[in-house]
C-alpha positions in Angstrom: 118.3 98.4 106.3 121.5 99.9 108.0 122.9 101.5 104.9 119.8 102.1 102.8 116.8 104.4 102.9 114.3 104.3 105.7 110.7 103.6 104.8 109.8 107.2 105.6 112.5 108.4 103.2 111.0 106.1 100.5 107.5 107.5 101.3 108.9 111.1 101.0 110.3 110.2 97.6 107.0 108.6 96.6 105.1 111.7 97.6 107.4 113.8 95.5 106.5 111.7 92.5 102.8 112.1 93.2 103.2 115.9 93.6 105.1 116.1 90.3 102.5 114.0 88.4 99.6 116.1 89.9 101.4 119.3 88.8 101.3 118.1 85.2 98.4 118.5 82.8 97.6 114.9 82.0 98.0 111.2 82.8 101.3 109.7 83.8 102.8 106.3 83.4 105.4 105.1 86.0 107.6 102.0 86.0 109.4 100.9 89.1 109.9 97.8 91.3 107.1 96.5 93.5 108.3 97.9 96.9 108.2 101.6 95.8 105.0 101.1 93.9 103.3 99.7 97.0 104.5 102.7 99.0 103.4 105.0 96.2 99.9 103.5 96.4 99.8 104.1 100.1 100.8 107.7 99.7 98.1 108.1 97.0 95.5 106.7 99.4 96.7 108.6 102.5 97.9 105.4 104.2 101.1 105.1 106.2 103.9 103.6 104.1 104.0 100.5 106.3 100.6 99.5 104.9 102.4 98.8 101.6 102.8 95.3 102.9 99.1 94.8 102.3 99.4 95.1 98.5 100.7 92.1 96.6 101.8 93.4 93.2 102.5 91.0 90.3 105.5 91.5 88.0 105.0 93.4 84.8 101.3 93.9 85.3 99.6 97.3 85.4 98.1 98.9 88.5 96.3 102.2 88.1 95.7 105.0 90.6 92.8 107.3 90.0 89.7 108.9 91.4 86.2 107.8 92.2 84.5 111.2 92.2 86.8 113.3 94.3 88.3 110.4 96.3 91.7 108.9 95.4 91.3 105.1 94.7 93.1 102.2 93.1 91.2 101.6 89.9 93.2 98.6 88.6 95.3 96.2 90.7 97.5 93.6 89.0 95.8 94.2 85.7 92.3 93.6 87.0 89.7 96.3 86.6 88.3 97.2 90.0 85.3 99.2 88.8 
């Protein structure tokens, strides 16, 4: 987008959110539009932000990021439990 953020700038913003949440002492609940949430999921998983196109997120349905042992995973996608 000529006058908007680049995908890398959005990814940097998403990483800052993850860093802030991890610096806290508990769980966090985030609300945003699907595009940033897909990039946030990519940053959580260590994927390039362009891979956000692979996640189809429904409107107003929870997705949860968490851990499987020490590995970052998506534990819930579009309201469905993945474990």
